[in-house]
N, C-alpha and C positions, 0 to 999 in steps of 0.2 A: 292643304285645304281642301281648296276644289275638288281634289281626288275626291278625298274621304266623303265629302258633299253629294258626287256624282256616288261612289258606290251605297249610299245609307239610304239614297232615295232608289236604285235600284231595285234593292233589297225592299221596298217595302211591305213588301206581303210577309215578311221574316218581322218585321216588328208590328205587325197586327197581328199575328201570333204570338208573339211576347205577351202583347198586352192582355188581349185573349186569356191564353193562361195566368196572367197573374190576376184577373177580375176572378176566374174560379177558382185558382188559391186562396186569392181571400174571402173568399165568397167559403168554403169551404173551410178556413181557419176562423173566421171573425165573427159568422153568424152564432146566434143560437138555434137558431129555428130549423129545426131538419129539414124542412122541406125547402127552404133558401139555399141549406146544404150540398142537395142533392142537387139541385138545380146549378150548384157552382156544379159543383160534379160529372155534371153533362157539358156545361160553356166546356172545362178544360180539358174533356174529352173531343169534341167538338174541334179546337182550337190545336188536340194533337194529332188527328184525323187529316186538317184541311194543313198542316204543316206538312205531314208522308205523301197526301194528295201533292203539294206544291215540286218536293225536290221529285218526285218520280217525272216530270215533265223537264219537256229535254226542248230546244230547239227547233227548226225544222229534221224534223224527221219523221217517220211514219210511225204506222203501225204493223207491228212485227207480224205480219201476210208475209211467204214468199210466194210469188205466184208460179207455175209449172208453165212453162213451155220449151217452144224450142232452141232459143236463147237462154232462155235462164236456167239451163241444168249447165251451161260452159263462165257465169258468173258466176264471181269469189261474192261473198255475201259478209257484207260491214256492221257488224252489233253499232257501230258505231250511227251509224241512218236509222237504227230502230228505237222506237222507246218500252223503258223497261218495263211490264204490264206488273210488279211482282209488287211492289211499291199498291199498286190500283188496288189489285185483290186479295194480300190482306187488310186494305182498306174497310175495304166489301165485308169481311167479317170481323172485324173490329167496329162496323155500325152496328153491326145483328147483335154485337154482343154489346151494347151501349145500350141498346133502345131496351135489354135483357134486363140489360141491369138497371135500368130504370125501373120498367115492368117490379124488377123482385120487390128494389127499395122503395117504389110510393107503395106498394103491396102493406109492408114493414111497417111501414110511416101508420097508413091507419091501420092496423091493428097494436101500433102504439096508442095512441092516441082514444078508438075504442078502451085501451087497457088503464090506461092513466089521464086518458081529457084535455090534453094537452101535448102541443108540440116541442116547446119550445124542453129547448138540452138541459138547464140549470134546474125547470122545476122536476123534472124527471127524473132526474139526478137527489134533488131530496125526497121524491118522495118512498125511493127504492131504497135509500139510506133509514129513510122510515117504517117502512117496511122488516 
């Protein structure tokens, strides 16, 4: 039991990401206001980005830059000594996509509000059925 508790405490960052993902998913599914749904989507995206950044980290590792020198050519390069930069680069792209998605979603919400004068999903669906 003590070993399980130690594992849970050592992985507390993963539990935070799971809680953030569930909050975002709840906002997307349960809320009827379109802005609240967008906020839930943004929270979910942020949790996924944080998760991937955290799995890209490695203890006692350095950045993947190999120094050139007279002794460097004779030493072997071990991949375990370096951090993998790929998750961080991909998440930088995901952040840009998330910002673009947020901008497009908010623009669509403005257009929906101009046409239907509400942001509540059930009211919008009623007005669509009436038309």
